ChimeraX commands (.cxc) that place a marker at each C-alpha (Angstrom):
marker #1 position -3.35,-33.04,43.08 radius 0.5
marker #1 position -1.96,-31.47,46.13 radius 0.5
marker #1 position -3.02,-28.14,47.52 radius 0.5
marker #1 position 0.48,-26.81,46.92 radius 0.5
marker #1 position 0.19,-27.45,43.16 radius 0.5
marker #1 position -3.16,-25.72,42.95 radius 0.5
marker #1 position -1.89,-22.81,45.04 radius 0.5
marker #1 position 1.15,-22.47,42.74 radius 0.5
marker #1 position -1.11,-22.50,39.68 radius 0.5
marker #1 position -3.32,-19.72,41.05 radius 0.5
marker #1 position -0.31,-17.71,42.18 radius 0.5
marker #1 position 1.15,-17.77,38.65 radius 0.5
marker #1 position -2.26,-17.19,37.03 radius 0.5
marker #1 position -3.02,-14.15,39.19 radius 0.5
marker #1 position 0.39,-12.61,38.46 radius 0.5
marker #1 position 0.13,-12.84,34.68 radius 0.5
marker #1 position 0.16,-9.48,32.89 radius 0.5
marker #1 position -3.16,-8.57,31.28 radius 0.5
marker #1 position -3.59,-9.68,27.68 radius 0.5
marker #1 position -3.18,-6.88,25.17 radius 0.5
marker #1 position -4.50,-7.72,21.70 radius 0.5
marker #1 position -2.14,-6.93,18.83 radius 0.5
marker #1 position -2.64,-3.70,16.90 radius 0.5
marker #1 position -4.16,-4.44,13.51 radius 0.5
marker #1 position -3.08,-2.29,10.57 radius 0.5
marker #1 position -5.20,-2.17,7.44 radius 0.5
marker #1 position -3.30,0.00,5.03 radius 0.5
marker #1 position -3.22,1.02,1.43 radius 0.5
marker #1 position 0.28,1.89,0.29 radius 0.5
marker #1 position 0.45,4.35,-2.60 radius 0.5
marker #1 position 2.96,6.28,-4.65 radius 0.5
marker #1 position 3.55,10.04,-4.56 radius 0.5
marker #1 position 0.82,10.63,-7.17 radius 0.5
marker #1 position -1.79,8.77,-5.07 radius 0.5
marker #1 position -1.85,5.64,-7.25 radius 0.5
marker #1 position -2.49,2.49,-5.17 radius 0.5
marker #1 position 0.37,0.00,-4.89 radius 0.5
marker #1 position -0.92,-2.68,-2.51 radius 0.5
marker #1 position -3.09,-3.35,0.53 radius 0.5
marker #1 position -1.48,-4.97,3.56 radius 0.5
marker #1 position -1.80,-5.54,7.29 radius 0.5
marker #1 position 1.93,-5.03,7.81 radius 0.5
marker #1 position 3.73,-1.96,9.09 radius 0.5
marker #1 position 6.04,-1.17,6.16 radius 0.5
marker #1 position 7.96,1.96,5.17 radius 0.5
marker #1 position 6.43,4.18,2.52 radius 0.5
marker #1 position 3.38,6.31,1.85 radius 0.5
marker #1 position 0.12,4.83,3.15 radius 0.5
marker #1 position -3.31,5.60,4.50 radius 0.5
marker #1 position -5.27,3.54,6.98 radius 0.5
marker #1 position -8.41,2.04,5.46 radius 0.5
marker #1 position -11.53,0.54,7.01 radius 0.5
marker #1 position -12.13,-3.24,6.96 radius 0.5
marker #1 position -14.55,-3.03,4.01 radius 0.5
marker #1 position -12.07,-1.12,1.83 radius 0.5
marker #1 position -9.35,-3.58,2.86 radius 0.5
marker #1 position -11.40,-6.67,1.98 radius 0.5
marker #1 position -12.55,-5.11,-1.30 radius 0.5
marker #1 position -8.96,-4.12,-2.14 radius 0.5
marker #1 position -10.06,-2.04,-5.12 radius 0.5
marker #1 position -7.30,-0.66,-7.30 radius 0.5
marker #1 position -9.78,1.77,-8.89 radius 0.5
marker #1 position -9.09,4.33,-6.16 radius 0.5
marker #1 position -6.76,7.27,-5.66 radius 0.5
marker #1 position -5.37,8.87,-2.54 radius 0.5
marker #1 position -6.10,12.59,-2.72 radius 0.5
marker #1 position -5.17,14.79,0.24 radius 0.5
marker #1 position -4.96,11.75,2.51 radius 0.5
marker #1 position -8.45,10.53,1.58 radius 0.5
marker #1 position -9.46,7.43,-0.39 radius 0.5
marker #1 position -11.39,8.44,-3.52 radius 0.5
marker #1 position -13.11,5.91,-5.79 radius 0.5
marker #1 position -12.50,6.43,-9.49 radius 0.5
marker #1 position -15.05,5.73,-12.20 radius 0.5
marker #1 position -13.32,3.68,-14.91 radius 0.5
marker #1 position -15.13,5.64,-17.62 radius 0.5
marker #1 position -13.84,8.97,-16.38 radius 0.5
marker #1 position -10.13,8.41,-16.79 radius 0.5
marker #1 position -7.61,8.38,-19.57 radius 0.5
marker #1 position -3.97,7.35,-19.62 radius 0.5
marker #1 position -0.98,8.66,-21.48 radius 0.5
marker #1 position 2.74,7.89,-21.61 radius 0.5
marker #1 position 4.76,10.94,-20.62 radius 0.5
marker #1 position 8.51,11.52,-20.38 radius 0.5
marker #1 position 9.17,11.77,-16.65 radius 0.5
marker #1 position 11.80,10.78,-14.14 radius 0.5
marker #1 position 11.68,8.26,-12.54 radius 0.5
marker #1 position 10.33,6.07,-15.29 radius 0.5
marker #1 position 11.16,3.18,-17.59 radius 0.5
marker #1 position 14.35,3.73,-19.59 radius 0.5
marker #1 position 13.59,3.57,-23.33 radius 0.5
marker #1 position 15.57,4.17,-26.48 radius 0.5
marker #1 position 15.34,7.86,-27.48 radius 0.5
marker #1 position 14.32,6.87,-31.03 radius 0.5
marker #1 position 11.81,4.12,-30.15 radius 0.5
marker #1 position 9.71,4.03,-26.97 radius 0.5
marker #1 position 9.00,0.32,-27.54 radius 0.5
marker #1 position 12.64,-0.61,-26.86 radius 0.5
marker #1 position 13.53,-0.78,-23.17 radius 0.5
marker #1 position 17.24,-0.12,-22.58 radius 0.5
marker #1 position 19.69,-0.26,-19.70 radius 0.5
marker #1 position 19.95,2.85,-17.53 radius 0.5
marker #1 position 23.64,3.18,-18.44 radius 0.5
marker #1 position 22.78,3.79,-22.11 radius 0.5
marker #1 position 21.44,7.02,-23.54 radius 0.5
marker #1 position 17.73,6.89,-22.85 radius 0.5
marker #1 position 14.49,8.74,-22.22 radius 0.5
marker #1 position 12.44,7.79,-19.17 radius 0.5
marker #1 position 8.71,7.26,-19.71 radius 0.5
marker #1 position 5.89,6.62,-17.26 radius 0.5
marker #1 position 2.15,6.10,-17.50 radius 0.5
marker #1 position 0.16,9.12,-16.29 radius 0.5
marker #1 position -3.50,8.86,-15.37 radius 0.5
marker #1 position -5.87,11.73,-15.98 radius 0.5
marker #1 position -8.93,11.41,-13.74 radius 0.5
marker #1 position -11.91,13.64,-14.36 radius 0.5
marker #1 position -13.67,13.17,-11.02 radius 0.5
marker link #1:1,2 radius 0.2
marker link #1:2,3 radius 0.2
marker link #1:3,4 radius 0.2
marker link #1:4,5 radius 0.2
marker link #1:5,6 radius 0.2
marker link #1:6,7 radius 0.2
marker link #1:7,8 radius 0.2
marker link #1:8,9 radius 0.2
marker link #1:9,10 radius 0.2
marker link #1:10,11 radius 0.2
marker link #1:11,12 radius 0.2
marker link #1:12,13 radius 0.2
marker link #1:13,14 radius 0.2
marker link #1:14,15 radius 0.2
marker link #1:15,16 radius 0.2
marker link #1:16,17 radius 0.2
marker link #1:17,18 radius 0.2
marker link #1:18,19 radius 0.2
marker link #1:19,20 radius 0.2
marker link #1:20,21 radius 0.2
marker link #1:21,22 radius 0.2
marker link #1:22,23 radius 0.2
marker link #1:23,24 radius 0.2
marker link #1:24,25 radius 0.2
marker link #1:25,26 radius 0.2
marker link #1:26,27 radius 0.2
marker link #1:27,28 radius 0.2
marker link #1:28,29 radius 0.2
marker link #1:29,30 radius 0.2
marker link #1:30,31 radius 0.2
marker link #1:31,32 radius 0.2
marker link #1:32,33 radius 0.2
marker link #1:33,34 radius 0.2
marker link #1:34,35 radius 0.2
marker link #1:35,36 radius 0.2
marker link #1:36,37 radius 0.2
marker link #1:37,38 radius 0.2
marker link #1:38,39 radius 0.2
marker link #1:39,40 radius 0.2
marker link #1:40,41 radius 0.2
marker link #1:41,42 radius 0.2
marker link #1:42,43 radius 0.2
marker link #1:43,44 radius 0.2
marker link #1:44,45 radius 0.2
marker link #1:45,46 radius 0.2
marker link #1:46,47 radius 0.2
marker link #1:47,48 radius 0.2
marker link #1:48,49 radius 0.2
marker link #1:49,50 radius 0.2
marker link #1:50,51 radius 0.2
marker link #1:51,52 radius 0.2
marker link #1:52,53 radius 0.2
marker link #1:53,54 radius 0.2
marker link #1:54,55 radius 0.2
marker link #1:55,56 radius 0.2
marker link #1:56,57 radius 0.2
marker link #1:57,58 radius 0.2
marker link #1:58,59 radius 0.2
marker link #1:59,60 radius 0.2
marker link #1:60,61 radius 0.2
marker link #1:61,62 radius 0.2
marker link #1:62,63 radius 0.2
marker link #1:63,64 radius 0.2
marker link #1:64,65 radius 0.2
marker link #1:65,66 radius 0.2
marker link #1:66,67 radius 0.2
marker link #1:67,68 radius 0.2
marker link #1:68,69 radius 0.2
marker link #1:69,70 radius 0.2
marker link #1:70,71 radius 0.2
marker link #1:71,72 radius 0.2
marker link #1:72,73 radius 0.2
marker link #1:73,74 radius 0.2
marker link #1:74,75 radius 0.2
marker link #1:75,76 radius 0.2
marker link #1:76,77 radius 0.2
marker link #1:77,78 radius 0.2
marker link #1:78,79 radius 0.2
marker link #1:79,80 radius 0.2
marker link #1:80,81 radius 0.2
marker link #1:81,82 radius 0.2
marker link #1:82,83 radius 0.2
marker link #1:83,84 radius 0.2
marker link #1:84,85 radius 0.2
marker link #1:85,86 radius 0.2
marker link #1:86,87 radius 0.2
marker link #1:87,88 radius 0.2
marker link #1:88,89 radius 0.2
marker link #1:89,90 radius 0.2
marker link #1:90,91 radius 0.2
marker link #1:91,92 radius 0.2
marker link #1:92,93 radius 0.2
marker link #1:93,94 radius 0.2
marker link #1:94,95 radius 0.2
marker link #1:95,96 radius 0.2
marker link #1:96,97 radius 0.2
marker link #1:97,98 radius 0.2
marker link #1:98,99 radius 0.2
marker link #1:99,100 radius 0.2
marker link #1:100,101 radius 0.2
marker link #1:101,102 radius 0.2
marker link #1:102,103 radius 0.2
marker link #1:103,104 radius 0.2
marker link #1:104,105 radius 0.2
marker link #1:105,106 radius 0.2
marker link #1:106,107 radius 0.2
marker link #1:107,108 radius 0.2
marker link #1:108,109 radius 0.2
marker link #1:109,110 radius 0.2
marker link #1:110,111 radius 0.2
marker link #1:111,112 radius 0.2
marker link #1:112,113 radius 0.2
marker link #1:113,114 radius 0.2
marker link #1:114,115 radius 0.2
marker link #1:115,116 radius 0.2
marker link #1:116,117 radius 0.2
view
């Protein structure tokens, strides 16, 4: 190799911008009631909180987001109930077991969790 080639290499190498590592997001996206939807490392629109690496790897769905904080829920301290609420799943007004199109007369139902801790 010639000296000119080596000099060119070092000139380019010394003028490279410094390496900046990418920003890593570890997020739990949740709904308005604090129910977890999914964990991801992507920057997506929606409600989320940043979580630590251990919470991300564990990816527990037995958590709630309360006042911006991740709270673990004991499975034995919760109960669930279907309640008429909007938005929800459109069901026949006479039979909740029959899911209908939103254009028909319907009642919207959703599952509500009651946590005791």
